[in-house]
C-alpha positions in Angstrom: 93.5 134.0 -10.9 92.1 133.2 -7.6 89.0 134.8 -5.9 89.0 138.3 -4.8 89.6 138.7 -0.7 87.1 141.5 -0.3 86.8 144.1 2.3 83.1 145.9 3.1 83.5 148.6 0.8 84.8 146.4 -2.4 82.0 143.6 -2.0 79.4 146.8 -1.9 80.9 147.8 -5.0 81.2 144.7 -6.7 77.3 143.9 -6.1 76.4 146.6 -8.6 78.5 145.1 -11.1 76.4 142.0 -12.4 76.8 138.8 -11.6 78.9 137.8 -8.1 79.7 134.4 -6.2 80.8 135.0 -2.2 82.3 132.6 -0.3 81.9 133.8 3.4 84.5 131.8 5.4 86.8 132.4 8.5 90.7 131.2 8.6 90.1 128.7 11.2 87.0 126.8 9.5 88.3 123.3 8.5 85.6 122.7 5.8 86.5 126.3 4.3 89.9 125.4 3.8 88.4 121.7 2.0 86.5 124.2 -0.6 89.0 126.9 -1.1 90.7 125.3 -4.0 87.3 124.5 -5.6 86.0 128.5 -5.3 89.6 129.8 -6.9 89.0 127.4 -9.5 85.9 128.7 -10.3 87.3 132.2 -10.0 89.4 130.9 -12.7 86.9 129.3 -14.9 85.0 132.4 -14.4 87.3 135.0 -15.1 85.9 137.8 -17.3 82.4 136.3 -16.8 81.5 136.6 -13.0 83.4 137.8 -10.0 84.2 135.1 -7.4 85.2 136.8 -4.2 85.6 136.1 -0.5 84.4 137.2 2.6 86.1 136.6 5.8 83.2 136.4 8.6 85.5 137.4 11.5 86.7 140.8 9.6 83.3 141.5 8.0 80.8 140.5 10.4 78.7 143.4 9.4 77.9 142.1 5.6 77.7 138.2 7.4 75.1 139.6 9.4 73.1 141.2 6.8 73.0 138.3 4.9 71.9 135.5 7.8 75.2 133.6 7.4 74.9 131.3 9.9 77.3 128.5 9.9 80.0 128.6 6.8 81.5 128.0 4.4 78.2 129.5 2.9 78.6 130.9 -1.0 76.3 133.0 -2.1 75.2 134.0 -5.7 74.2 137.5 -6.5 73.0 139.0 -9.6 72.1 142.4 -10.0 72.8 143.2 -6.1 70.2 140.4 -5.6 71.0 137.0 -3.9 69.4 134.2 -6.1 71.1 131.2 -4.8 72.8 129.6 -1.4 74.9 126.9 -0.7 76.2 125.8 3.0 79.0 123.2 3.7 81.5 121.6 1.4 80.4 121.5 -2.9 82.0 120.1 -5.5 83.5 122.7 -7.9 81.2 121.0 -10.6 78.2 121.9 -8.8 79.1 125.3 -8.2 80.3 125.7 -11.7 76.6 124.1 -13.1 74.6 126.6 -10.9 77.1 129.7 -11.7 76.0 129.3 -15.4 72.5 130.7 -14.5 74.2 133.8 -13.4 75.5 134.6 -17.1 
């Protein structure tokens, strides 16, 4: 199971369903490609507990603007629709997983 690629509508629905981690990325972004395997591994390890998804900032500009995403990759952790944590730049899977425990 890898990270879900959200449309705007799917993202809005997922926000209401508990814990959510979203990777804001773009296909042309080198650091986004570097972190992608860690995000997919995170999705595998958290499957059934926390939804892990991706939003392409070129396809969903409004969402990126709404959450003030100025550089990518940016990972935002949500709980019950509210942002609780944010990371910008490449992070290790272990760090992302450790921080995700607070969402469970």
